[in-house]
All heavy atoms as TSV, in Angstrom:
chain	resi	resn	atom	element	x	y	z
A	1	MET	N	N	-1.737	-1.600	12.860
A	1	MET	CA	C	-2.109	-0.225	12.629
A	1	MET	C	C	-1.179	0.415	11.617
A	1	MET	O	O	0.041	0.379	11.762
A	1	MET	CB	C	-2.057	0.543	13.974
A	1	MET	CG	C	-2.572	1.905	13.920
A	1	MET	SD	S	-4.381	1.834	13.925
A	1	MET	CE	C	-4.745	3.557	14.025
A	2	LEU	N	N	-1.752	0.990	10.579
A	2	LEU	CA	C	-0.962	1.668	9.536
A	2	LEU	C	C	-0.600	3.085	9.945
A	2	LEU	O	O	-1.349	3.742	10.678
A	2	LEU	CB	C	-1.717	1.683	8.246
A	2	LEU	CG	C	-1.997	0.353	7.589
A	2	LEU	CD1	C	-2.853	0.533	6.331
A	2	LEU	CD2	C	-0.728	-0.379	7.249
A	3	PRO	N	N	0.510	3.585	9.440
A	3	PRO	CA	C	0.884	4.966	9.722
A	3	PRO	C	C	-0.202	5.924	9.197
A	3	PRO	O	O	-0.824	5.677	8.169
A	3	PRO	CB	C	2.194	5.187	8.915
A	3	PRO	CG	C	2.713	3.807	8.732
A	3	PRO	CD	C	1.538	2.881	8.680
A	4	GLN	N	N	-0.410	7.006	9.904
A	4	GLN	CA	C	-1.424	7.996	9.512
A	4	GLN	C	C	-0.904	9.001	8.460
A	4	GLN	O	O	-1.659	9.427	7.569
A	4	GLN	CB	C	-1.966	8.747	10.730
A	4	GLN	CG	C	-2.735	7.821	11.687
A	4	GLN	CD	C	-3.891	7.173	11.014
A	4	GLN	OE1	O	-4.734	7.809	10.397
A	4	GLN	NE2	N	-3.968	5.842	11.116
A	5	ASP	N	N	0.370	9.351	8.586
A	5	ASP	CA	C	0.959	10.314	7.628
A	5	ASP	C	C	1.013	9.642	6.260
A	5	ASP	O	O	1.574	8.518	6.152
A	5	ASP	CB	C	2.365	10.691	8.115
A	5	ASP	CG	C	3.001	11.673	7.141
A	5	ASP	OD1	O	3.607	11.191	6.160
A	5	ASP	OD2	O	2.918	12.883	7.391
A	6	PRO	N	N	0.483	10.282	5.198
A	6	PRO	CA	C	0.437	9.622	3.897
A	6	PRO	C	C	1.787	9.243	3.314
A	6	PRO	O	O	1.938	8.215	2.691
A	6	PRO	CB	C	-0.265	10.644	2.998
A	6	PRO	CG	C	-0.857	11.652	3.892
A	6	PRO	CD	C	-0.177	11.559	5.214
A	7	MET	N	N	2.825	10.046	3.551
A	7	MET	CA	C	4.122	9.775	2.960
A	7	MET	C	C	4.812	8.628	3.721
A	7	MET	O	O	5.495	7.802	3.113
A	7	MET	CB	C	5.006	11.025	2.933
A	7	MET	CG	C	4.409	12.102	2.052
A	7	MET	SD	S	3.808	11.578	0.405
A	7	MET	CE	C	5.352	11.229	-0.377
A	8	ILE	N	N	4.614	8.576	5.021
A	8	ILE	CA	C	5.143	7.447	5.786
A	8	ILE	C	C	4.398	6.181	5.436
A	8	ILE	O	O	4.966	5.115	5.318
A	8	ILE	CB	C	5.096	7.719	7.305
A	8	ILE	CG1	C	6.041	8.922	7.595
A	8	ILE	CG2	C	5.481	6.510	8.093
A	8	ILE	CD1	C	5.943	9.422	9.032
A	9	LEU	N	N	3.066	6.314	5.226
A	9	LEU	CA	C	2.250	5.183	4.798
A	9	LEU	C	C	2.759	4.655	3.461
A	9	LEU	O	O	2.909	3.430	3.271
A	9	LEU	CB	C	0.812	5.602	4.685
A	9	LEU	CG	C	-0.187	4.548	4.159
A	9	LEU	CD1	C	-0.223	3.322	5.051
A	9	LEU	CD2	C	-1.575	5.178	3.958
A	10	LEU	N	N	3.053	5.539	2.540
A	10	LEU	CA	C	3.550	5.131	1.240
A	10	LEU	C	C	4.841	4.324	1.381
A	10	LEU	O	O	4.975	3.248	0.774
A	10	LEU	CB	C	3.816	6.391	0.367
A	10	LEU	CG	C	4.506	6.116	-0.955
A	10	LEU	CD1	C	3.628	5.312	-1.887
A	10	LEU	CD2	C	4.892	7.458	-1.596
A	11	SER	N	N	5.751	4.860	2.139
A	11	SER	CA	C	7.059	4.143	2.373
A	11	SER	C	C	6.838	2.797	3.008
A	11	SER	O	O	7.405	1.791	2.603
A	11	SER	CB	C	7.956	5.040	3.204
A	11	SER	OG	O	9.143	4.373	3.472
A	12	TYR	N	N	6.001	2.773	4.024
A	12	TYR	CA	C	5.722	1.542	4.737
A	12	TYR	C	C	5.101	0.473	3.836
A	12	TYR	O	O	5.578	-0.677	3.775
A	12	TYR	CB	C	4.766	1.824	5.919
A	12	TYR	CG	C	4.318	0.625	6.674
A	12	TYR	CD1	C	5.119	0.039	7.636
A	12	TYR	CD2	C	3.068	0.023	6.436
A	12	TYR	CE1	C	4.708	-1.086	8.325
A	12	TYR	CE2	C	2.657	-1.079	7.145
A	12	TYR	CZ	C	3.484	-1.649	8.089
A	12	TYR	OH	O	3.087	-2.750	8.787
A	13	VAL	N	N	4.094	0.852	3.071
A	13	VAL	CA	C	3.409	-0.092	2.201
A	13	VAL	C	C	4.328	-0.577	1.091
A	13	VAL	O	O	4.431	-1.764	0.806
A	13	VAL	CB	C	2.107	0.534	1.623
A	13	VAL	CG1	C	1.501	-0.314	0.518
A	13	VAL	CG2	C	1.075	0.739	2.751
A	14	ASN	N	N	5.060	0.322	0.467
A	14	ASN	CA	C	5.961	-0.104	-0.617
A	14	ASN	C	C	7.066	-1.014	-0.085
A	14	ASN	O	O	7.467	-1.970	-0.766
A	14	ASN	CB	C	6.540	1.085	-1.362
A	14	ASN	CG	C	5.615	1.587	-2.452
A	14	ASN	OD1	O	4.717	0.881	-2.882
A	14	ASN	ND2	N	5.833	2.799	-2.914
A	15	THR	N	N	7.567	-0.756	1.091
A	15	THR	CA	C	8.541	-1.654	1.710
A	15	THR	C	C	7.979	-3.051	1.957
A	15	THR	O	O	8.591	-4.051	1.652
A	15	THR	CB	C	9.095	-1.034	3.003
A	15	THR	OG1	O	9.751	0.222	2.703
A	15	THR	CG2	C	10.107	-1.976	3.695
A	16	LYS	N	N	6.766	-3.072	2.515
A	16	LYS	CA	C	6.111	-4.343	2.767
A	16	LYS	C	C	5.859	-5.116	1.454
A	16	LYS	O	O	6.044	-6.309	1.412
A	16	LYS	CB	C	4.794	-4.153	3.521
A	16	LYS	CG	C	4.940	-3.758	4.947
A	16	LYS	CD	C	5.496	-4.954	5.695
A	16	LYS	CE	C	5.303	-4.808	7.189
A	16	LYS	NZ	N	5.920	-5.925	7.893
A	17	LEU	N	N	5.419	-4.372	0.429
A	17	LEU	CA	C	5.211	-5.035	-0.854
A	17	LEU	C	C	6.494	-5.569	-1.463
A	17	LEU	O	O	6.530	-6.671	-2.012
A	17	LEU	CB	C	4.538	-4.042	-1.826
A	17	LEU	CG	C	3.085	-3.699	-1.538
A	17	LEU	CD1	C	2.626	-2.522	-2.414
A	17	LEU	CD2	C	2.166	-4.899	-1.772
A	18	ARG	N	N	7.555	-4.811	-1.322
A	18	ARG	CA	C	8.856	-5.249	-1.844
A	18	ARG	C	C	9.407	-6.446	-1.064
A	18	ARG	O	O	9.877	-7.420	-1.674
A	18	ARG	CB	C	9.859	-4.094	-1.783
A	18	ARG	CG	C	11.244	-4.459	-2.322
A	18	ARG	CD	C	12.265	-3.419	-2.018
A	18	ARG	NE	N	12.543	-3.432	-0.586
A	18	ARG	CZ	C	12.749	-2.347	0.153
A	18	ARG	NH1	N	12.738	-1.172	-0.403
A	18	ARG	NH2	N	12.966	-2.432	1.425
A	19	ASP	N	N	9.307	-6.404	0.227
A	19	ASP	CA	C	9.968	-7.419	1.074
A	19	ASP	C	C	9.123	-8.611	1.462
A	19	ASP	O	O	9.668	-9.702	1.674
A	19	ASP	CB	C	10.474	-6.742	2.366
A	19	ASP	CG	C	11.543	-5.725	2.132
A	19	ASP	OD1	O	12.138	-5.711	1.029
A	19	ASP	OD2	O	11.808	-4.953	3.078
A	20	ASP	N	N	7.799	-8.432	1.594
A	20	ASP	CA	C	7.007	-9.482	2.210
A	20	ASP	C	C	5.802	-9.996	1.413
A	20	ASP	O	O	5.358	-11.104	1.683
A	20	ASP	CB	C	6.467	-8.981	3.568
A	20	ASP	CG	C	7.585	-8.618	4.520
A	20	ASP	OD1	O	8.612	-9.286	4.518
A	20	ASP	OD2	O	7.420	-7.592	5.254
A	21	TYR	N	N	5.256	-9.215	0.496
A	21	TYR	CA	C	4.015	-9.592	-0.145
A	21	TYR	C	C	4.101	-9.472	-1.652
A	21	TYR	O	O	4.503	-8.435	-2.168
A	21	TYR	CB	C	2.833	-8.727	0.377
A	21	TYR	CG	C	2.663	-8.860	1.866
A	21	TYR	CD1	C	3.128	-7.910	2.711
A	21	TYR	CD2	C	2.050	-10.003	2.395
A	21	TYR	CE1	C	3.011	-8.037	4.108
A	21	TYR	CE2	C	1.918	-10.164	3.776
A	21	TYR	CZ	C	2.372	-9.182	4.609
A	21	TYR	OH	O	2.252	-9.313	5.976
A	22	PRO	N	N	3.676	-10.515	-2.363
A	22	PRO	CA	C	3.722	-10.481	-3.837
A	22	PRO	C	C	2.603	-9.680	-4.513
A	22	PRO	O	O	2.626	-9.461	-5.682
A	22	PRO	CB	C	3.670	-11.926	-4.229
A	22	PRO	CG	C	2.929	-12.598	-3.125
A	22	PRO	CD	C	3.279	-11.814	-1.852
A	23	SER	N	N	1.624	-9.186	-3.710
A	23	SER	CA	C	0.543	-8.407	-4.288
A	23	SER	C	C	-0.085	-7.551	-3.210
A	23	SER	O	O	-0.009	-7.815	-2.015
A	23	SER	CB	C	-0.528	-9.316	-4.899
A	23	SER	OG	O	-1.248	-9.988	-3.869
A	24	LEU	N	N	-0.773	-6.504	-3.660
A	24	LEU	CA	C	-1.498	-5.623	-2.748
A	24	LEU	C	C	-2.593	-6.405	-2.021
A	24	LEU	O	O	-2.840	-6.198	-0.829
A	24	LEU	CB	C	-2.062	-4.475	-3.504
A	24	LEU	CG	C	-2.847	-3.442	-2.655
A	24	LEU	CD1	C	-1.994	-2.828	-1.554
A	24	LEU	CD2	C	-3.419	-2.338	-3.550
A	25	GLU	N	N	-3.248	-7.294	-2.721
A	25	GLU	CA	C	-4.326	-8.065	-2.111
A	25	GLU	C	C	-3.786	-8.923	-0.943
A	25	GLU	O	O	-4.434	-8.974	0.127
A	25	GLU	CB	C	-5.002	-8.975	-3.149
A	25	GLU	CG	C	-5.835	-8.236	-4.137
A	25	GLU	CD	C	-5.018	-7.433	-5.185
A	25	GLU	OE1	O	-3.810	-7.741	-5.435
A	25	GLU	OE2	O	-5.599	-6.495	-5.744
A	26	GLU	N	N	-2.659	-9.549	-1.116
A	26	GLU	CA	C	-2.101	-10.371	-0.044
A	26	GLU	C	C	-1.686	-9.511	1.146
A	26	GLU	O	O	-1.881	-9.923	2.292
A	26	GLU	CB	C	-0.936	-11.207	-0.565
A	26	GLU	CG	C	-1.388	-12.280	-1.480
A	26	GLU	CD	C	-0.277	-13.254	-1.853
A	26	GLU	OE1	O	0.547	-13.594	-1.001
A	26	GLU	OE2	O	-0.272	-13.685	-3.020
A	27	LEU	N	N	-1.120	-8.325	0.883
A	27	LEU	CA	C	-0.771	-7.425	1.972
A	27	LEU	C	C	-2.006	-7.035	2.746
A	27	LEU	O	O	-2.032	-7.085	3.986
A	27	LEU	CB	C	-0.099	-6.163	1.406
A	27	LEU	CG	C	0.268	-5.094	2.414
A	27	LEU	CD1	C	1.596	-4.496	2.125
A	27	LEU	CD2	C	-0.787	-3.995	2.456
A	28	CYS	N	N	-3.080	-6.697	2.073
A	28	CYS	CA	C	-4.309	-6.267	2.745
A	28	CYS	C	C	-4.899	-7.361	3.575
A	28	CYS	O	O	-5.374	-7.121	4.686
A	28	CYS	CB	C	-5.298	-5.724	1.699
A	28	CYS	SG	S	-4.805	-4.157	0.978
A	29	VAL	N	N	-4.899	-8.566	3.063
A	29	VAL	CA	C	-5.441	-9.715	3.815
A	29	VAL	C	C	-4.589	-9.953	5.075
A	29	VAL	O	O	-5.110	-10.097	6.180
A	29	VAL	CB	C	-5.547	-10.981	2.956
A	29	VAL	CG1	C	-5.825	-12.204	3.798
A	29	VAL	CG2	C	-6.601	-10.797	1.872
A	30	ALA	N	N	-3.293	-9.997	4.875
A	30	ALA	CA	C	-2.379	-10.281	5.989
A	30	ALA	C	C	-2.427	-9.239	7.078
A	30	ALA	O	O	-2.358	-9.557	8.260
A	30	ALA	CB	C	-0.962	-10.459	5.469
A	31	LEU	N	N	-2.557	-7.983	6.684
A	31	LEU	CA	C	-2.575	-6.877	7.667
A	31	LEU	C	C	-3.986	-6.467	8.068
A	31	LEU	O	O	-4.160	-5.530	8.842
A	31	LEU	CB	C	-1.830	-5.674	7.094
A	31	LEU	CG	C	-0.353	-5.886	6.765
A	31	LEU	CD1	C	0.267	-4.591	6.235
A	31	LEU	CD2	C	0.450	-6.427	7.937
A	32	ASP	N	N	-5.011	-7.159	7.526
A	32	ASP	CA	C	-6.392	-6.826	7.816
A	32	ASP	C	C	-6.696	-5.368	7.528
A	32	ASP	O	O	-7.200	-4.633	8.368
A	32	ASP	CB	C	-6.776	-7.207	9.228
A	32	ASP	CG	C	-8.289	-7.194	9.456
A	32	ASP	OD1	O	-9.000	-7.499	8.491
A	32	ASP	OD2	O	-8.703	-6.906	10.592
A	33	VAL	N	N	-6.374	-4.967	6.293
A	33	VAL	CA	C	-6.536	-3.612	5.839
A	33	VAL	C	C	-7.533	-3.563	4.719
A	33	VAL	O	O	-7.529	-4.443	3.829
A	33	VAL	CB	C	-5.181	-3.028	5.349
A	33	VAL	CG1	C	-5.337	-1.683	4.707
A	33	VAL	CG2	C	-4.180	-2.972	6.477
A	34	ASP	N	N	-8.438	-2.567	4.713
A	34	ASP	CA	C	-9.370	-2.382	3.632
A	34	ASP	C	C	-8.648	-1.875	2.414
A	34	ASP	O	O	-8.081	-0.779	2.408
A	34	ASP	CB	C	-10.469	-1.434	4.062
A	34	ASP	CG	C	-11.514	-1.263	2.956
A	34	ASP	OD1	O	-12.481	-2.022	2.916
A	34	ASP	OD2	O	-11.325	-0.288	2.161
A	35	ARG	N	N	-8.645	-2.650	1.318
A	35	ARG	CA	C	-7.875	-2.298	0.135
A	35	ARG	C	C	-8.337	-0.963	-0.437
A	35	ARG	O	O	-7.498	-0.111	-0.814
A	35	ARG	CB	C	-8.017	-3.383	-0.930
A	35	ARG	CG	C	-7.199	-3.152	-2.167
A	35	ARG	CD	C	-7.479	-4.197	-3.274
A	35	ARG	NE	N	-6.574	-4.146	-4.371
A	35	ARG	CZ	C	-6.558	-3.253	-5.327
A	35	ARG	NH1	N	-7.431	-2.252	-5.310
A	35	ARG	NH2	N	-5.680	-3.293	-6.281
A	36	GLU	N	N	-9.625	-0.767	-0.567
A	36	GLU	CA	C	-10.132	0.473	-1.150
A	36	GLU	C	C	-9.742	1.688	-0.329
A	36	GLU	O	O	-9.401	2.741	-0.902
A	36	GLU	CB	C	-11.670	0.389	-1.321
A	36	GLU	CG	C	-12.087	-0.673	-2.321
A	36	GLU	CD	C	-11.448	-0.492	-3.687
A	36	GLU	OE1	O	-11.390	0.635	-4.189
A	36	GLU	OE2	O	-11.016	-1.521	-4.258
A	37	GLU	N	N	-9.776	1.569	0.969
A	37	GLU	CA	C	-9.402	2.685	1.832
A	37	GLU	C	C	-7.895	3.005	1.669
A	37	GLU	O	O	-7.506	4.174	1.543
A	37	GLU	CB	C	-9.687	2.364	3.309
A	37	GLU	CG	C	-9.328	3.504	4.248
A	37	GLU	CD	C	-9.609	3.145	5.680
A	37	GLU	OE1	O	-10.475	2.318	5.958
A	37	GLU	OE2	O	-8.957	3.788	6.547
A	38	LEU	N	N	-7.088	1.981	1.638
A	38	LEU	CA	C	-5.652	2.183	1.466
A	38	LEU	C	C	-5.354	2.832	0.124
A	38	LEU	O	O	-4.614	3.831	0.061
A	38	LEU	CB	C	-4.926	0.831	1.579
A	38	LEU	CG	C	-3.419	0.861	1.324
A	38	LEU	CD1	C	-2.688	1.770	2.342
A	38	LEU	CD2	C	-2.861	-0.549	1.417
A	39	VAL	N	N	-5.925	2.313	-0.943
A	39	VAL	CA	C	-5.730	2.890	-2.290
A	39	VAL	C	C	-6.206	4.338	-2.305
A	39	VAL	O	O	-5.502	5.215	-2.837
A	39	VAL	CB	C	-6.427	2.032	-3.348
A	39	VAL	CG1	C	-6.473	2.755	-4.671
A	39	VAL	CG2	C	-5.717	0.700	-3.492
A	40	SER	N	N	-7.339	4.619	-1.720
A	40	SER	CA	C	-7.870	5.948	-1.694
A	40	SER	C	C	-6.957	6.929	-0.939
A	40	SER	O	O	-6.711	8.034	-1.401
A	40	SER	CB	C	-9.262	5.969	-1.042
A	40	SER	OG	O	-9.775	7.230	-0.931
A	41	ARG	N	N	-6.424	6.489	0.183
A	41	ARG	CA	C	-5.494	7.356	0.947
A	41	ARG	C	C	-4.262	7.699	0.161
A	41	ARG	O	O	-3.814	8.836	0.182
A	41	ARG	CB	C	-5.138	6.687	2.278
A	41	ARG	CG	C	-6.246	6.678	3.294
A	41	ARG	CD	C	-5.896	5.988	4.562
A	41	ARG	NE	N	-4.751	6.605	5.237
A	41	ARG	CZ	C	-4.121	6.084	6.259
A	41	ARG	NH1	N	-4.479	4.878	6.698
A	41	ARG	NH2	N	-3.139	6.700	6.829
A	42	LEU	N	N	-3.747	6.759	-0.556
A	42	LEU	CA	C	-2.527	6.998	-1.349
A	42	LEU	C	C	-2.831	7.720	-2.644
A	42	LEU	O	O	-1.993	8.514	-3.082
A	42	LEU	CB	C	-1.759	5.707	-1.578
A	42	LEU	CG	C	-1.152	5.137	-0.260
A	42	LEU	CD1	C	-0.517	3.758	-0.526
A	42	LEU	CD2	C	-0.139	6.094	0.344
A	43	GLU	N	N	-3.978	7.525	-3.201
A	43	GLU	CA	C	-4.392	8.311	-4.360
A	43	GLU	C	C	-4.544	9.780	-3.984
A	43	GLU	O	O	-4.340	10.673	-4.795
A	43	GLU	CB	C	-5.644	7.761	-5.002
A	43	GLU	CG	C	-5.433	6.519	-5.787
A	43	GLU	CD	C	-6.664	5.924	-6.402
A	43	GLU	OE1	O	-7.791	6.296	-5.984
A	43	GLU	OE2	O	-6.550	5.072	-7.303
A	44	GLY	N	N	-4.880	10.031	-2.716
A	44	GLY	CA	C	-5.009	11.382	-2.233
A	44	GLY	C	C	-3.730	12.170	-2.246
A	44	GLY	O	O	-3.737	13.415	-2.236
A	45	VAL	N	N	-2.612	11.485	-2.321
A	45	VAL	CA	C	-1.306	12.153	-2.447
A	45	VAL	C	C	-0.647	11.773	-3.797
A	45	VAL	O	O	0.562	11.768	-3.943
A	45	VAL	CB	C	-0.337	11.850	-1.244
A	45	VAL	CG1	C	-0.842	12.533	0.018
A	45	VAL	CG2	C	-0.152	10.337	-1.030
A	46	ASN	N	N	-1.499	11.464	-4.760
A	46	ASN	CA	C	-1.121	11.267	-6.171
A	46	ASN	C	C	-0.244	10.019	-6.429
A	46	ASN	O	O	0.644	10.026	-7.267
A	46	ASN	CB	C	-0.440	12.505	-6.735
A	46	ASN	CG	C	-1.369	13.674	-6.731
A	46	ASN	OD1	O	-2.556	13.546	-7.092
A	46	ASN	ND2	N	-0.892	14.804	-6.319
A	47	TYR	N	N	-0.508	8.913	-5.683
A	47	TYR	CA	C	0.168	7.648	-5.947
A	47	TYR	C	C	-0.905	6.611	-6.266
A	47	TYR	O	O	-1.933	6.567	-5.619
A	47	TYR	CB	C	0.979	7.193	-4.729
A	47	TYR	CG	C	2.260	7.999	-4.585
A	47	TYR	CD1	C	2.278	9.197	-3.884
A	47	TYR	CD2	C	3.435	7.555	-5.135
A	47	TYR	CE1	C	3.417	9.926	-3.770
A	47	TYR	CE2	C	4.595	8.286	-5.036
A	47	TYR	CZ	C	4.591	9.495	-4.323
A	47	TYR	OH	O	5.758	10.194	-4.199
A	48	SER	N	N	-0.603	5.797	-7.227
A	48	SER	CA	C	-1.529	4.697	-7.566
A	48	SER	C	C	-0.788	3.368	-7.638
A	48	SER	O	O	0.436	3.351	-7.878
A	48	SER	CB	C	-2.270	4.969	-8.883
A	48	SER	OG	O	-1.312	5.091	-9.933
A	49	TYR	N	N	-1.485	2.302	-7.357
A	49	TYR	CA	C	-0.878	1.013	-7.331
A	49	TYR	C	C	-0.610	0.507	-8.751
A	49	TYR	O	O	-1.467	0.523	-9.614
A	49	TYR	CB	C	-1.767	0.022	-6.586
A	49	TYR	CG	C	-1.152	-1.366	-6.525
A	49	TYR	CD1	C	-0.030	-1.615	-5.773
A	49	TYR	CD2	C	-1.770	-2.424	-7.145
A	49	TYR	CE1	C	0.540	-2.857	-5.679
A	49	TYR	CE2	C	-1.233	-3.716	-7.090
A	49	TYR	CZ	C	-0.064	-3.918	-6.362
A	49	TYR	OH	O	0.479	-5.190	-6.274
A	50	ASN	N	N	0.612	0.013	-8.985
A	50	ASN	CA	C	0.974	-0.574	-10.257
A	50	ASN	C	C	1.239	-2.051	-9.978
A	50	ASN	O	O	2.261	-2.424	-9.390
A	50	ASN	CB	C	2.243	0.110	-10.771
A	50	ASN	CG	C	2.713	-0.470	-12.098
A	50	ASN	OD1	O	2.760	-1.665	-12.268
A	50	ASN	ND2	N	2.996	0.420	-13.049
A	51	PRO	N	N	0.318	-2.922	-10.420
A	51	PRO	CA	C	0.494	-4.367	-10.130
A	51	PRO	C	C	1.712	-4.983	-10.786
A	51	PRO	O	O	2.269	-5.952	-10.266
A	51	PRO	CB	C	-0.815	-4.993	-10.623
A	51	PRO	CG	C	-1.468	-3.974	-11.520
A	51	PRO	CD	C	-0.910	-2.661	-11.133
A	52	GLU	N	N	2.116	-4.507	-11.933
A	52	GLU	CA	C	3.293	-5.059	-12.606
A	52	GLU	C	C	4.556	-4.805	-11.805
A	52	GLU	O	O	5.463	-5.631	-11.782
A	52	GLU	CB	C	3.440	-4.467	-14.005
A	52	GLU	CG	C	2.306	-4.874	-14.949
A	52	GLU	CD	C	2.317	-4.147	-16.247
A	52	GLU	OE1	O	3.230	-3.270	-16.479
A	52	GLU	OE2	O	1.446	-4.422	-17.072
A	53	ARG	N	N	4.646	-3.673	-11.169
A	53	ARG	CA	C	5.806	-3.324	-10.313
A	53	ARG	C	C	5.559	-3.689	-8.837
A	53	ARG	O	O	6.501	-3.630	-8.037
A	53	ARG	CB	C	6.141	-1.862	-10.440
A	53	ARG	CG	C	6.642	-1.542	-11.852
A	53	ARG	CD	C	6.977	-0.100	-12.053
A	53	ARG	NE	N	8.110	0.242	-11.201
A	53	ARG	CZ	C	8.684	1.468	-11.207
A	53	ARG	NH1	N	8.182	2.411	-11.976
A	53	ARG	NH2	N	9.681	1.706	-10.401
A	54	ASN	N	N	4.331	-3.999	-8.503
A	54	ASN	CA	C	3.907	-4.304	-7.139
A	54	ASN	C	C	4.344	-3.186	-6.154
A	54	ASN	O	O	4.953	-3.414	-5.148
A	54	ASN	CB	C	4.453	-5.647	-6.665
A	54	ASN	CG	C	3.807	-6.124	-5.356
A	54	ASN	OD1	O	2.634	-5.884	-5.141
A	54	ASN	ND2	N	4.565	-6.773	-4.517
A	55	GLN	N	N	3.984	-1.983	-6.569
A	55	GLN	CA	C	4.267	-0.840	-5.698
A	55	GLN	C	C	3.386	0.360	-6.090
A	55	GLN	O	O	2.804	0.375	-7.166
A	55	GLN	CB	C	5.776	-0.446	-5.763
A	55	GLN	CG	C	6.166	0.206	-7.062
A	55	GLN	CD	C	7.629	0.598	-7.079
A	55	GLN	OE1	O	8.325	0.247	-8.004
A	55	GLN	NE2	N	8.114	1.313	-6.097
A	56	PHE	N	N	3.324	1.307	-5.200
A	56	PHE	CA	C	2.632	2.534	-5.486
A	56	PHE	C	C	3.604	3.479	-6.121
A	56	PHE	O	O	4.699	3.701	-5.596
A	56	PHE	CB	C	2.017	3.132	-4.206
A	56	PHE	CG	C	0.777	2.432	-3.740
A	56	PHE	CD1	C	0.828	1.310	-2.980
A	56	PHE	CD2	C	-0.473	2.936	-4.158
A	56	PHE	CE1	C	-0.346	0.666	-2.598
A	56	PHE	CE2	C	-1.634	2.283	-3.768
A	56	PHE	CZ	C	-1.553	1.141	-2.974
A	57	ILE	N	N	3.219	4.049	-7.260
A	57	ILE	CA	C	4.099	4.967	-7.977
A	57	ILE	C	C	3.337	6.248	-8.365
A	57	ILE	O	O	2.125	6.270	-8.315
A	57	ILE	CB	C	4.742	4.366	-9.221
A	57	ILE	CG1	C	3.661	3.787	-10.165
A	57	ILE	CG2	C	5.707	3.278	-8.820
A	57	ILE	CD1	C	4.224	3.291	-11.456
């Protein structure tokens, strides 16, 4: 279960991407998360995924 608060979600996802997963796709598969929903939630607080940095910025 992912955090509901968008800023905590951002921190959680970026930490997981930094420490455990080489891409957003691998994180979503491993955590059974809908990629589009996750991206949409974080875009709602003005963050977008940067694949070169492997983080939401």
